[in-house]
Structure formats: structure tokens, C-alpha cells
N, C-alpha and C positions, 0 to 999 in steps of 0.2 A: 430455502427457496432456490437459491443458486440460479444457474442458467436454465434450469428446467422450466422456468416460467416462460422461456422462449420456445418451448416445444412446438408450438404452432407456427413458428417462423421458418422461413426457408434457410437453406444452408448458407447462403451468401450473408444474410443478416447475422446469423450465429457467428460466422467467421469474422465479420467486422467487430462484433462485440468482444470476441476473444482477443482480437488485436488491440482493442481499447484497453482491456484488462491487462494485457501484457505490457503495454506502454505505461499504464498507471503503476504497475509494480515497479518498473524502473524509476519512475519519478519519485514514488514513495521511498524507495531505498536510497536514492540520492539525497532526498531531504533528511532522512533519518541520519545518514552519515554526516551531513552538514551540521545538523543540530548537535550531534555528539561531539564532533571536532570543535565546534564553537564553544560548547559547554566546558570542554577540557581546558580551553584557553582562558576561561574566566576565573579570576582568583579574588576579585574584590566585590563581587555581587552575588551572594548565595541565592537570592531569590531568582535572579535572571538565570543562573546556572541550573537551578531546579526546574524552572519553566522550560528551558531548552531540553533538559533530560526527559521531562514529561511529554514534550512534543515528539521527541524521538520514540518514546514508548508507544505513543498513539500511532505514529507512522508504522511501527513494527506490527501493531495489531491490525491496522488496515491492510498492510502488505500480506499478512497471513490470511486475512479474509479474502483478498483477491486471489491468492494462490489456491485457497480452498474452492473458490468459485470455478476456477479453471479445472481443478481436479475433479469436481463433481461432474463436469461436462464429459470427462473421459470415462467415467464409470458407467 
């Protein structure tokens, strides 16, 4: 689907959407790093450590999806 769903929108709206996606990528990457760093520091709670690692993995997938959305727009 990508940004192509905005084909009928004007350039200004597409530009705003791209900025939102770029900002979201930064936020997702920061969260991913935070989850991984926190997980590395946990030594006495395997369940919490695994949950944080899963959160980081989820953020990595969302970040990739956002990057793919931006790349679709360029093609």
C-alpha cells in the first residue's frame, strides 16, 4: 500500500507525511536501543529480559516498514 495511497493528495500533504515517517523512524530506533540496552543490564529476570528483547525486535520491524514506506515513495 505505502504512500501510494496518497496519490490524490497534494505535494504539501505528502511532504508532511514523509516528515512524520522520518520522525517516527528516529523514535522507533531510539526505543529499540533503549530496550536492548536495558535488556543487557537485566541479570535476574529472564522473562523481563526476553520481553524487552521482543519489544526491540518489534521496533526493528516497524522501523523497517517505515523505511520501506519512504523508499516506495521514491520509486
